[in-house]
C-alpha positions in Angstrom: 59.2 86.4 109.8 62.4 87.8 111.5 64.4 89.5 108.6 67.0 91.9 109.7 69.4 89.7 110.7 69.7 89.0 106.5 69.2 92.4 105.6 72.2 93.5 107.7 74.1 90.5 106.5 73.5 91.5 102.9 74.2 94.9 103.1 77.2 93.9 105.0 78.2 91.6 102.4 77.4 94.0 99.4 79.2 97.0 101.2 82.6 94.4 101.4 81.6 93.5 97.8 80.0 96.6 96.6 76.1 97.8 96.3 80.3 104.6 89.5 92.2 103.4 76.8 94.6 103.0 79.9 96.2 99.1 79.9 95.4 97.2 82.8 95.9 93.6 83.7 93.6 92.9 86.7 96.9 91.4 88.5 97.8 93.9 91.2 101.1 94.7 92.9 102.4 94.7 96.8 103.1 98.0 96.9 101.7 101.3 95.5 103.4 104.9 94.4 100.8 106.8 96.7 100.8 104.7 100.0 100.7 107.5 103.0 98.7 109.9 100.8 95.3 110.3 101.5 94.1 113.3 99.5 91.9 113.0 96.8 94.9 113.2 94.1 96.2 110.3 96.1 92.7 108.3 95.6 92.4 108.9 92.4 95.8 108.1 91.5 96.0 105.4 93.3 92.2 104.0 91.2 94.2 104.7 88.4 96.8 101.8 89.5 94.1 99.3 90.7 91.7 98.9 88.1 91.6 95.6 86.5 90.3 96.3 83.4 91.5 98.3 80.5 90.1 101.9 80.5 88.3 103.7 77.9 89.7 107.2 78.9 88.7 109.4 75.6 86.5 112.1 76.3 86.4 111.3 80.1 87.9 113.3 83.3 91.0 111.5 83.8 90.9 112.1 87.8 87.3 111.5 88.1 87.8 107.9 86.7 90.6 107.2 89.1 88.7 108.3 92.0 85.6 106.2 90.9 87.9 103.0 90.4 89.0 103.9 93.6 85.7 103.7 95.6 84.6 100.7 93.2 87.7 98.7 93.7 88.9 99.6 96.8 86.7 100.9 99.0 83.2 98.6 97.7 84.9 96.2 96.0 81.5 96.0 94.0 82.8 93.2 91.8 82.3 90.6 94.1 78.6 91.0 94.0 78.3 92.3 90.2 79.6 89.4 89.0 78.6 86.0 87.8 79.7 84.9 91.2 82.6 83.8 93.2 83.8 80.8 90.8 84.5 83.5 87.8 85.0 86.7 89.9 88.9 85.8 89.7 90.9 84.2 87.1 91.8 80.1 87.2 95.1 80.9 88.7 94.5 84.5 90.4 92.3 84.1 93.4 93.5 85.4 96.1 92.2 82.8 98.5 93.7 80.0 97.3 97.3 78.7 98.3 99.9 79.9 95.3 97.5 82.2 93.6 98.8 85.4 94.4 98.9 88.2 93.3 95.0 88.5 92.7 93.8 88.5 88.8 90.4 89.7 88.4 88.8 87.6 85.6 88.0 90.8 83.2 85.1 88.4 81.3 82.8 89.0 84.1 83.9 92.5 85.9 80.9 94.1 86.9 78.8 92.1 84.1 76.6 91.0 87.0 74.1 87.7 87.1 75.3 86.7 90.4 72.0 85.4 92.0 70.8 86.1 95.9 67.5 85.1 97.6 65.7 86.3 100.0 64.2 84.7 103.0 60.7 83.7 102.9 58.1 81.3 101.1 58.1 81.9 97.4 60.5 85.1 97.0 62.0 85.5 93.6 66.0 85.1 92.6 67.4 88.4 92.1 70.4 88.6 89.7 73.1 91.3 90.2 72.4 93.9 87.2 75.2 94.4 84.6 77.2 97.8 85.8 79.2 98.1 82.1 78.5 101.0 80.0 76.5 99.8 76.2 77.1 101.5 73.0 76.1 104.5 74.5 79.2 105.1 76.6 77.0 105.2 79.6 77.3 102.8 82.7 74.6 100.2 83.4 73.6 99.8 79.7 73.1 103.5 79.0 71.8 105.0 82.5 72.2 109.0 82.6 74.0 110.2 85.6 70.4 111.6 86.8 69.2 108.3 86.7 72.2 106.7 88.6 72.2 109.2 91.3 68.1 108.7 92.0 69.1 104.8 91.9 72.0 105.6 94.4 69.8 107.8 96.5 66.8 105.9 97.0 66.9 102.7 95.8 64.1 102.8 93.4 64.1 99.5 90.8 63.6 101.5 87.2 63.5 98.1 86.1 60.7 96.5 88.0 62.4 93.6 87.9 61.0 91.8 90.9 57.5 93.7 91.8 55.2 93.1 94.9 52.5 90.2 93.6 49.2 91.2 92.5 46.3 89.8 90.4 48.1 90.4 87.0 51.6 89.6 88.1 52.0 86.3 89.9 55.3 85.3 88.6 59.0 86.3 89.9 57.5 88.6 92.5 57.4 89.7 96.2 54.1 87.6 97.7 52.2 89.3 99.7 53.0 87.7 102.7 56.6 88.9 102.7 57.6 92.4 103.9 59.7 92.8 100.5 59.0 96.8 98.9 59.0 95.0 94.9 59.6 98.9 93.5 63.1 99.2 95.5 66.4 97.1 94.8 66.5 94.3 97.5 70.1 93.4 98.6 71.6 96.1 97.1 73.2 98.5 100.1 71.5 101.8 98.9 70.9 102.6 102.5 74.0 103.1 103.3 75.5 104.2 99.4 72.9 107.0 99.7 75.3 109.2 101.9 77.9 109.1 99.5 78.8 112.9 97.9 77.5 114.1 94.5 81.2 114.1 93.7 81.8 110.6 94.7 78.5 109.4 92.6 79.6 111.2 90.0 82.8 109.6 89.8 81.5 106.1 90.2 79.5 107.2 87.4 82.5 108.1 85.3 84.4 105.1 86.3 81.3 102.7 85.2 81.8 104.5 82.0 84.9 103.8 81.1 85.2 99.9 81.9 84.6 97.8 78.9 81.0 96.8 77.8 79.9 93.3 78.4 77.3 91.8 76.3 75.7 89.6 79.0 72.9 86.9 77.4 71.4 87.5 74.3 68.3 89.3 75.7 67.0 90.3 79.2 67.8 92.4 82.1 71.4 91.9 81.9 72.0 91.8 78.0 74.0 95.1 76.7 74.3 96.1 73.2 77.8 96.7 73.2 78.1 98.1 69.5 
């Protein structure tokens, strides 16, 4: 079975899509104050301008939050994959692909809350849901993830949740069959092989930004659930 073209497509799509209290409406203007300046200060300032949700900056590095927002929202567009899907990524009147709906308006209720389904090709493969990247009540991103764990995931692709392991005599559901090439110990679809090249400072900035976005509770239980309070 040839999976390389599919993997390449997913990585490209995820990179375009995705895969670290300031008022934010989610509506983006057509011009910005920092056009023409490509330094880190400018990118951080732009990141604060384009953040589509209110940010909790209490106890956080404002500059890193802004830089992280720039990386997540302008460079990676992580919300495209880490939201519930195209139908709810934008508000009903803020989808930039529709006539008469500019400027774009991100749906704050689903922003980075995960839940978009992807299924790798091949018989019997599980459906993969993008993860909830919002912070929980600890204030740490992705449901309470330490920066060390976040960095290891981005560098190696390891799936600490073991959400979709390889099938075995004792694991027979929601797993990759032995006939498929996928490594169940690693995050599939997410473009970590490309993202692992990010600098440590950029990863720190992304993590700092993800800790500043609003918590999304998600479903009552399961992998996507967050305890927000």
